[in-house]
C-alpha positions as CSV (number, residue, x, y, z in Angstrom):
1,M,-12.8,79.2,-23.9
2,R,-9.3,80.8,-23.1
3,K,-9.9,82.2,-20.1
4,T,-12.2,79.3,-19.7
5,I,-8.8,77.0,-19.8
6,V,-7.0,79.0,-18.4
7,S,-8.9,79.9,-15.2
8,S,-9.5,75.5,-14.4
9,I,-5.2,75.9,-14.6
10,F,-5.4,78.6,-12.4
11,I,-7.7,76.9,-10.0
12,L,-5.5,73.1,-10.2
13,A,-2.5,75.4,-9.4
14,L,-3.8,76.5,-5.9
15,A,-5.5,72.5,-4.9
16,F,-1.8,71.2,-6.2
17,A,-0.2,73.9,-3.8
18,F,-2.8,73.0,-1.1
19,F,-2.5,69.4,-1.0
20,A,1.4,69.9,-1.1
21,C,1.4,72.2,1.8
22,R,-1.0,69.9,3.7
23,K,1.8,66.9,3.4
24,T,4.8,69.1,4.6
25,K,6.4,67.4,7.3
26,E,4.6,70.0,10.0
27,P,3.4,68.8,13.3
28,V,0.1,67.9,13.0
29,F,-2.5,68.9,16.0
30,S,-5.7,66.7,17.0
31,N,-8.3,67.1,18.4
32,N,-8.8,63.8,19.9
33,N,-9.6,63.5,23.3
34,G,-6.6,64.1,25.4
35,N,-3.9,61.0,24.4
36,G,-1.7,61.5,21.6
37,S,-0.7,59.2,18.4
38,T,0.9,58.6,15.9
39,N,-0.3,58.7,12.2
40,G,1.6,56.2,11.0
41,N,4.8,57.9,9.7
42,T,7.3,58.9,12.1
43,E,8.6,62.0,11.1
44,T,4.8,63.4,11.6
45,P,3.7,63.7,14.9
46,V,-0.2,63.6,15.9
47,I,0.0,66.2,19.0
48,T,-2.5,66.2,21.4
49,N,-4.9,68.1,22.0
50,T,-2.7,69.8,25.1
51,P,-3.1,73.0,27.0
52,F,0.6,72.3,28.1
53,K,3.7,74.0,26.1
54,M,6.1,71.5,27.1
55,L,3.8,68.1,26.2
56,K,3.0,70.1,22.9
57,Y,6.9,70.8,22.5
58,L,8.0,67.0,23.1
59,Y,5.6,65.7,20.8
60,T,7.9,68.6,18.1
61,I,10.4,67.2,18.4
62,S,10.3,63.0,18.9
63,G,11.5,61.7,15.9
64,S,14.3,64.2,15.4
65,K,15.9,66.1,18.8
66,T,16.7,65.3,22.5
67,V,16.1,67.7,24.9
68,S,19.2,67.4,27.1
69,G,18.7,67.3,31.0
70,I,20.9,66.6,34.2
71,H,19.0,66.4,38.1
72,N,20.0,68.2,40.5
73,R,20.3,66.4,43.7
74,E,20.4,67.4,47.4
75,P,20.8,69.5,49.2
76,I,17.9,71.1,48.2
77,T,20.3,74.8,48.3
78,S,22.0,74.0,46.0
79,P,19.2,73.6,43.8
80,A,20.6,74.4,40.2
81,A,24.3,73.2,41.3
82,W,24.6,70.2,38.8
83,T,22.9,72.5,36.2
84,D,26.0,74.5,36.8
85,H,28.2,71.9,36.8
86,A,27.5,71.0,33.3
87,K,27.6,74.3,31.8
88,N,31.4,74.6,32.9
89,V,32.0,71.4,31.7
90,T,30.4,71.8,28.4
91,G,29.2,75.7,28.1
92,K,25.8,75.0,27.4
93,Y,23.1,74.6,29.7
94,A,20.7,72.0,29.9
95,G,17.6,71.9,28.8
96,L,15.7,70.1,30.9
97,W,16.2,71.0,34.8
98,S,15.4,68.8,37.9
99,S,14.6,68.7,41.4
100,D,13.1,66.7,44.3
101,F,11.4,67.1,46.9
102,M,13.8,65.6,49.0
103,F,13.2,63.5,52.5
104,Q,15.8,64.5,54.7
105,A,14.6,66.7,57.8
106,D,16.6,69.9,56.3
107,N,15.5,69.5,53.2
108,I,12.4,68.9,53.6
109,K,12.8,72.5,55.4
110,N,14.2,74.0,52.2
111,R,11.8,72.4,49.8
112,Q,10.6,76.8,49.0
113,V,14.4,76.9,48.2
114,M,13.5,74.0,44.9
115,I,10.3,75.9,44.3
116,D,11.4,79.3,43.8
117,E,14.3,77.8,41.5
118,A,11.7,75.9,39.2
119,V,10.0,79.2,38.5
120,N,12.7,80.6,37.5
121,E,14.2,77.7,35.2
122,F,10.5,77.5,33.9
123,N,11.3,81.1,33.2
124,K,14.5,80.3,31.5
125,G,12.4,78.4,29.3
126,A,13.7,75.0,30.5
127,L,11.6,71.7,30.9
128,V,11.5,71.6,34.6
129,N,11.3,67.8,36.2
130,I,10.7,67.5,39.7
131,M,10.4,63.9,42.0
132,W,10.1,62.6,45.1
133,H,11.6,59.9,47.1
134,S,8.6,60.1,49.6
135,C,8.7,58.4,52.9
136,N,7.1,55.5,54.1
137,P,3.5,56.4,55.5
138,A,3.5,54.5,57.6
139,L,6.8,55.1,59.1
140,G,5.9,58.9,58.7
141,E,9.0,62.0,57.6
142,P,11.6,62.5,58.2
143,C,13.6,59.6,56.8
144,E,16.6,58.6,55.1
145,F,16.9,56.6,51.7
146,D,17.7,53.4,54.5
147,D,16.1,50.5,55.1
148,K,13.6,52.0,57.4
149,G,12.6,55.3,55.0
150,V,12.6,55.9,51.0
151,K,13.5,52.2,51.4
152,S,12.3,50.7,53.5
153,K,8.6,48.2,53.3
154,L,5.2,47.4,53.5
155,T,3.2,44.5,54.8
156,D,0.9,43.3,52.4
157,A,-1.5,44.2,55.3
158,Q,-0.6,47.9,55.4
159,W,-0.7,48.0,51.9
160,T,-4.3,47.6,51.7
161,E,-4.4,50.3,54.5
162,L,-2.7,52.7,52.6
163,L,-5.2,52.1,48.8
164,T,-7.8,52.5,51.9
165,D,-9.7,55.6,52.0
166,G,-10.1,57.0,55.8
167,T,-7.8,54.1,57.5
168,E,-4.8,55.7,59.5
169,I,-2.1,55.0,56.8
170,N,-3.4,56.1,54.3
171,S,-5.1,59.2,55.9
172,K,-0.8,59.8,57.2
173,W,-0.6,59.2,53.1
174,K,-2.6,62.5,51.8
175,L,-0.6,64.3,54.9
176,L,2.4,63.3,52.8
177,V,1.0,64.6,49.4
178,D,-0.4,68.2,51.2
179,E,2.8,68.8,52.1
180,V,3.9,68.7,48.5
181,C,0.7,69.8,47.0
182,V,1.0,73.2,48.6
183,Y,4.1,73.3,46.5
184,L,2.6,72.4,43.1
185,Q,0.7,74.8,43.7
186,Q,2.7,78.3,44.1
187,L,3.6,76.5,40.9
188,K,0.3,77.0,39.5
189,D,-0.5,80.1,40.4
190,K,2.5,81.2,38.7
191,N,1.6,79.4,35.6
192,V,4.6,76.8,35.9
193,E,4.1,73.9,34.1
194,V,6.3,70.6,36.1
195,L,6.9,67.2,34.7
196,W,6.1,65.3,37.4
197,R,8.1,61.9,38.4
198,P,6.2,60.9,41.3
199,Y,6.7,56.9,42.2
200,H,9.5,56.7,39.7
201,E,11.0,53.0,39.0
202,M,7.9,51.4,39.6
203,N,8.6,48.3,39.4
204,Q,12.1,48.6,41.9
205,G,11.3,46.9,45.2
206,A,13.7,48.8,46.4
207,F,11.7,51.2,47.3
208,W,8.6,51.3,49.3
209,W,6.3,52.0,46.8
210,G,7.8,49.9,44.5
211,G,8.3,46.2,43.2
212,R,4.5,45.5,43.3
213,P,3.4,44.0,40.1
214,G,-0.2,44.3,39.5
215,A,-4.0,45.7,39.4
216,N,-4.0,46.4,43.4
217,G,-0.2,47.3,43.3
218,T,1.9,49.5,42.5
219,R,-0.2,51.2,39.5
220,K,-2.7,51.2,42.2
221,L,-0.4,53.5,44.2
222,Y,-0.4,55.5,41.6
223,Q,-3.3,55.9,40.0
224,Q,-4.4,56.8,43.1
225,L,-1.9,59.5,43.5
226,H,-3.0,60.6,40.2
227,D,-6.3,61.0,41.1
228,Y,-6.3,62.6,45.1
229,M,-3.4,66.0,43.0
230,T,-5.5,66.2,40.1
231,K,-8.7,65.7,41.4
232,T,-9.0,66.5,45.1
233,K,-6.3,69.1,45.1
234,G,-7.2,70.6,41.9
235,L,-3.4,70.3,40.5
236,T,-3.8,70.7,36.9
237,N,-0.4,71.7,35.8
238,L,1.4,68.9,36.2
239,I,2.5,67.1,33.4
240,W,2.1,62.8,34.5
241,V,5.3,60.7,34.0
242,W,4.9,57.3,34.3
243,D,9.0,55.1,34.8
244,V,10.1,52.2,35.1
245,Q,14.1,51.1,35.7
246,D,15.4,48.6,32.4
247,F,15.0,45.0,34.0
248,G,15.6,42.0,31.8
249,S,11.5,41.5,32.6
250,L,11.0,45.4,30.9
251,A,9.1,43.8,28.4
252,S,6.4,42.4,31.2
253,D,6.9,44.9,33.6
254,V,5.7,47.7,31.7
255,D,2.3,46.2,31.1
256,S,2.4,44.9,34.3
257,Y,2.7,48.6,36.4
258,N,1.0,50.6,33.4
259,P,-1.4,53.1,35.0
260,G,-2.9,53.2,32.0
261,D,-3.9,56.0,29.3
262,D,-5.2,58.5,31.2
263,Y,-2.8,58.5,34.2
264,W,0.3,59.6,32.4
265,D,1.5,62.1,29.5
266,V,5.0,60.5,29.4
267,A,6.8,56.9,29.4
268,A,10.3,57.2,30.9
269,L,13.4,54.3,31.3
270,D,15.5,54.3,34.0
271,V,18.6,53.2,31.9
272,Y,21.3,51.4,34.9
273,D,21.1,48.0,33.6
274,G,24.7,48.1,32.3
275,S,23.4,46.6,28.8
276,G,23.4,50.8,27.8
277,Y,20.8,51.9,25.6
278,T,19.5,48.7,23.4
279,K,17.5,48.3,20.2
280,T,15.0,45.6,22.8
281,K,14.4,48.7,25.5
282,Y,14.0,51.7,22.8
283,D,11.2,49.2,20.8
284,I,9.5,48.3,24.5
285,M,9.4,51.6,26.0
286,V,8.2,52.9,22.1
287,K,5.1,50.3,21.6
288,A,3.8,50.5,25.6
289,A,4.1,54.4,24.8
290,N,1.5,54.0,22.0
291,G,2.5,57.5,20.5
292,K,3.1,59.3,23.6
293,P,6.5,60.7,23.6
294,I,8.9,58.3,25.3
295,A,11.9,59.8,27.6
296,I,15.4,58.5,29.3
297,G,14.5,59.4,33.6
298,E,17.5,58.7,34.7
299,C,21.2,57.8,33.8
300,D,24.6,57.3,34.8
301,K,26.1,56.4,31.1
302,L,24.8,58.6,29.1
303,P,23.5,57.9,25.3
304,T,26.0,59.5,22.6
305,S,25.0,61.5,19.1
306,D,24.9,58.3,17.6
307,I,22.4,56.6,19.8
308,L,20.0,59.1,20.2
309,Y,20.4,59.7,15.9
310,T,19.0,55.7,16.1
311,Q,17.0,55.6,18.8
312,P,14.6,59.3,18.1
313,K,12.2,58.9,20.0
314,W,14.0,59.5,22.7
315,T,13.0,63.2,24.0
316,F,15.1,64.3,26.5
317,F,17.9,62.4,28.7
318,M,18.5,62.8,32.7
319,S,21.7,62.3,33.5
320,W,21.2,61.5,37.4
321,S,24.0,64.6,39.5
322,E,27.3,63.1,40.6
323,L,26.4,60.3,38.0
324,T,27.4,62.4,34.7
325,F,30.6,62.7,35.2
326,S,32.1,59.4,37.2
327,A,30.4,57.3,34.1
328,N,31.0,59.5,32.2
329,T,34.3,62.0,30.9
330,D,33.5,65.6,30.9
331,A,34.8,65.2,26.5
332,Q,32.4,62.4,26.5
333,V,29.4,64.6,28.0
334,N,30.4,67.9,26.2
335,T,30.2,66.3,23.2
336,L,26.8,65.2,23.4
337,Y,25.9,69.2,24.8
338,N,27.3,69.8,21.6
339,S,25.6,67.5,18.8
340,A,23.1,68.5,16.1
341,N,20.5,66.7,17.7
342,V,21.0,67.6,21.4
343,I,18.7,70.2,22.3
344,T,20.1,72.5,24.8
345,L,18.6,75.5,27.1
346,D,19.7,77.9,24.4
347,K,17.8,76.2,21.8
348,M,14.4,76.0,23.9
349,P,11.7,77.8,22.3
350,G,10.8,79.3,26.1
351,W,6.8,78.8,27.4
352,K,6.6,82.4,27.4
């Protein structure tokens, strides 16, 4: 009888230990059909069943820490200039490196330099973020950042033609996309994952691709790009970032410009309107993401460590090149990069 009692106690102890372990605050990997979600405990993210190491990492840190990041604008021949400058100011490299396929003639000719740096940064363990200020397909490339280039317009008839397969503008659009796909294919061949952030600030009417709400608007173009790059071109190394800007219409914009869950992996907000990192903006993005990671896609004024403690689901921030140091003092940048809840390159897990 005593042996039976002892055995029963031992079994109960094992069971208790098992369930205690199940309740620890470690990330839980889900076998759902591709969408990340939360299980109701903001400290215990349920991580999507994704092959992407970078995306898994974002799920893991969501709710606790934020990766530092900085963009490297033109010239594309200096693809880490602002990353290096941030290192000089803070003593640490940002955890996210960002660049752009660009639009001007000289930068288009030197896209390979940027791609080589993307490989280098990924091998270092940085998050690799690439965006594309595309020229207007109706006007062609190269172009400038003006009303005849990136900030030009399409008529409603031209927009319909753009979205209609086989038309002249649609064919020109495919040629532009094909050119950047060549470089993204290089990254795929080298097993480099990319936070791919095309047609950023979709609710921004200044760009030829943006400011068209509704089913046949900007989100339709984003869907078209997604399907062409993933299904036709076979680019399976892209983590799709859906990005909007913090206009007063944000609450409705996240519906009007949302391409749908199947078309993006990370929801990003560009913070430029001057009101800063309000709880309202944060709550809107958390709700719109529906359990997927959220991020600060672009900013001039950086969030503080205290803001990130109260808004812990921002998985990364990316400040814009030179604006980082005109909108913030060196001391403020240094304090943020060295905060306990901010991740710099030396704290990244690596992708090997």
